[in-house]
C-alpha positions in Angstrom: 46.3 -24.0 -2.4 44.3 -20.8 -2.3 44.7 -18.6 -5.4 44.0 -14.9 -5.8 40.9 -15.7 -7.8 39.6 -17.8 -5.0 40.2 -15.0 -2.5 38.4 -12.5 -4.8 35.4 -14.8 -5.2 35.2 -15.3 -1.5 35.4 -11.6 -0.8 32.7 -11.0 -3.4 30.4 -13.4 -1.5 30.6 -11.1 1.6 29.6 -8.1 -0.6 26.7 -10.1 -2.0 25.6 -11.1 1.5 25.5 -7.4 2.6 23.5 -6.5 -0.5 21.0 -9.4 0.2 21.3 -11.0 -3.2 22.3 -14.5 -2.1 19.8 -17.3 -2.1 18.7 -18.8 1.2 21.1 -21.7 1.1 24.1 -19.6 0.3 23.1 -17.0 2.8 22.7 -19.6 5.5 26.1 -21.2 4.8 27.8 -17.8 4.9 26.1 -16.8 8.1 27.5 -20.0 9.7 30.9 -19.1 8.4 30.7 -15.5 9.8 29.6 -16.9 13.2 32.7 -19.1 13.6 35.3 -17.2 11.6 36.6 -13.9 12.8 38.1 -12.9 9.4 34.8 -13.6 7.6 33.0 -11.4 10.2 35.5 -8.6 9.7 35.3 -8.7 5.9 31.5 -8.6 6.1 31.6 -5.6 8.4 34.0 -3.9 6.0 31.7 -4.4 3.0 28.8 -3.0 5.1 30.8 0.2 5.7 31.7 0.4 2.0 28.2 0.0 0.7 26.3 2.0 3.2 27.0 5.4 1.5 25.3 4.2 -1.7 21.9 4.7 -0.1 22.8 8.3 0.8 23.3 9.1 -2.9 19.8 8.2 -3.9 18.0 11.5 -4.3 14.3 11.3 -3.5 11.9 12.5 -6.2 8.1 13.1 -6.0 6.5 11.0 -8.8 3.7 12.5 -10.9 0.2 11.6 -9.7 -0.5 9.5 -12.9 2.4 7.2 -12.2 0.6 5.5 -9.3 -2.4 4.9 -11.6 -0.1 3.2 -14.1 1.5 1.1 -11.3 -1.9 0.0 -10.0 -2.9 -1.0 -13.5 0.3 -2.8 -14.2 0.0 -4.8 -11.0 -3.6 -5.6 -11.8 -4.9 -4.1 -8.5 -8.7 -3.7 -8.4 -10.0 -0.2 -8.8 -10.9 1.5 -5.4 -14.5 1.4 -4.4 -16.5 4.5 -3.5 -15.3 6.0 -0.3 -12.1 4.0 -0.2 -8.8 5.7 0.7 -6.2 6.4 -1.9 -3.4 4.0 -3.0 -1.0 5.3 -0.4 -3.0 3.4 2.2 -3.1 0.2 0.2 -1.1 -2.6 2.1 -0.7 -4.5 -1.2 0.8 -1.4 -2.9 3.2 -0.8 0.0 4.4 -4.4 -0.1 4.8 -4.5 -3.8 6.7 -1.2 -3.9 8.9 -2.3 -1.0 9.9 -5.6 -2.7 10.4 -3.9 -6.1 12.5 -1.0 -4.6 14.6 -3.4 -2.6 15.4 -5.5 -5.7 16.3 -2.4 -7.7 18.6 -1.0 -5.0 20.4 -4.4 -4.7 20.9 -4.5 -8.5 22.2 -1.0 -8.6 24.6 -1.6 -5.7 25.9 -4.8 -7.3 26.7 -2.9 -10.5 28.6 -0.2 -8.5 30.3 -2.4 -5.9 33.8 -2.3 -7.3 33.7 1.5 -8.0 33.5 2.2 -4.3 36.1 -0.3 -3.0 38.7 2.4 -2.4 36.2 4.7 -0.6 37.1 5.4 3.0 35.0 3.4 5.5 32.1 5.3 7.2 29.8 4.1 10.0 27.1 1.8 8.7 23.4 2.7 8.6 21.8 -0.4 10.2 18.4 -1.7 9.5 16.6 -4.4 11.5 13.5 -6.4 10.9 11.1 -8.8 12.8 8.5 -11.2 11.7 5.8 -11.2 14.4 4.2 -14.6 14.5 0.8 -15.3 16.1 0.3 -18.1 18.6 -1.2 -20.3 15.8 2.0 -20.0 13.8 0.7 -17.5 11.2 2.5 -14.3 10.5 0.6 -11.4 12.1 2.8 -8.4 11.4 6.2 -7.5 10.0 8.3 -4.7 11.5 11.1 -2.9 9.8 13.4 -0.6 11.9 15.5 2.3 10.5 18.0 2.8 13.3 19.5 5.9 11.9 16.1 7.6 11.8 14.8 6.0 15.0 11.6 4.8 13.4 9.7 1.5 12.9 7.2 0.6 10.2 4.7 -2.2 11.3 2.7 -3.8 8.6 -0.2 -6.3 9.2 0.2 -9.5 7.1 -3.6 -9.7 6.6 -6.6 -7.8 7.9 -7.6 -8.9 11.4 -10.6 -8.4 13.6 -10.4 -7.5 17.3 -13.1 -7.1 19.9 -14.9 -3.8 20.1 -13.1 -1.1 22.1 -9.8 -3.2 22.0 -6.6 -2.5 20.1 -3.3 -4.2 19.5 -0.3 -2.7 21.3 3.4 -3.4 20.5 6.0 -4.1 23.2 9.8 -4.5 23.3 10.9 -7.4 25.4 14.6 -7.0 26.4 16.6 -9.2 28.7 16.3 -8.4 32.4 13.8 -5.6 31.8 10.1 -5.1 32.1 8.1 -4.9 28.8 8.6 -1.5 27.1 5.6 0.0 25.2 6.5 0.8 21.6 3.1 2.0 20.4 -0.4 1.1 19.2 -0.5 -0.7 15.8 -3.2 -1.4 13.3 -4.8 -4.7 12.2 -5.5 -3.2 8.7 -2.9 -0.5 7.6 0.8 0.1 8.0 1.8 2.2 11.0 5.0 4.3 11.5 6.2 4.5 15.1 8.9 7.0 16.4 11.4 5.3 18.6 13.0 6.9 21.7 16.8 6.9 21.9 16.7 4.6 25.0 14.5 2.1 23.1 16.8 2.1 20.0 19.7 1.1 22.2 17.8 -2.1 23.2 17.1 -3.3 19.7 19.0 -6.3 18.6 19.0 -10.1 18.4 18.6 -10.5 22.2 15.3 -8.5 22.2 11.9 -9.5 20.9 8.7 -7.7 19.8 5.4 -8.8 21.3 1.8 -7.8 20.6 -1.0 -7.8 23.2 -4.7 -6.8 22.9 -5.3 -3.8 25.1 -8.2 -1.4 25.8 -8.7 1.3 23.2 -6.0 3.9 23.7 -3.5 1.4 25.0 -2.6 -0.2 28.3 -3.8 1.9 31.3 -0.9 0.7 33.4 2.1 1.0 31.1 2.5 -2.7 31.2 0.7 -5.5 29.3 -2.8 -6.2 30.6 -4.2 -8.3 27.8 -3.2 -11.6 26.2 0.0 -11.9 24.1 -1.2 -12.8 20.6 2.0 -12.6 18.6 5.8 -12.3 19.1 9.0 -12.4 17.1 12.8 -12.0 17.4 14.6 -9.0 16.0 17.3 -9.6 13.4 19.2 -7.9 10.5 17.0 -6.7 7.7 16.8 -9.2 4.9 17.7 -12.2 7.0 14.1 -13.7 6.6 12.5 -14.3 3.2 9.4 -12.3 2.4 7.5 -15.3 1.0 5.8 -16.1 4.3 4.0 -12.8 4.2 3.4 -12.7 0.5 1.7 -16.1 0.5 -0.9 -14.9 2.9 -2.0 -11.8 1.1 -5.1 -13.5 -0.3 -6.2 -15.0 3.0 -9.5 -13.6 4.5 -9.7 -11.5 7.6 -9.0 -13.5 10.8 -9.9 -12.8 14.4 -7.5 -12.1 17.3 -8.4 -12.8 20.9 
């Protein structure tokens, strides 16, 4: 017999799934339930609509310059050498801030979840992500897509070396379509790419991202001309654990074809 308490606990699991606070085992079990149970899928979608407005209420603030110095010191990052760029261009800083901000947002949403239960549903603000894995099985880049703002942030897992006058280019591979160029990416620093409306419509679990090595400036033909060095499927943001990238931060620079 199912009691009201059982129903409430089950419903809370859908909210925790949307917030991304479940561990990998619980998340995997719930994803299997969502895939085969229409009611579970509907409840998960309802929680997505309820919780999405929380992100809109976070007012951006410009931190004082000395705050970044304190953050770098607290994280025990080494001081920049002469001629080095500022902390905004530090991949380690971006990754640490992204993980910390995500955890803080999840905790805040969890505390406020029942306050917004009666709020009318609004269209969700979807986010997608991809882990772009190289042919040797190592993570080459991670890509995060903000669908509402039509932009993608591509971050290299570790510094990588390419041949002179060559550059990595990102492609969208969608079913029954030729590869679509997304933009040039970096082997050392995060890159933000603006996505066209037609490209955004093709993002989803049936599409993949791929990286080829092209002449400097990109493919001269609008189609891949160099070797495919990495590829990865697109999924909901938070579906893949960040440990694969974090474990590789201390690895030395490696070479691409």
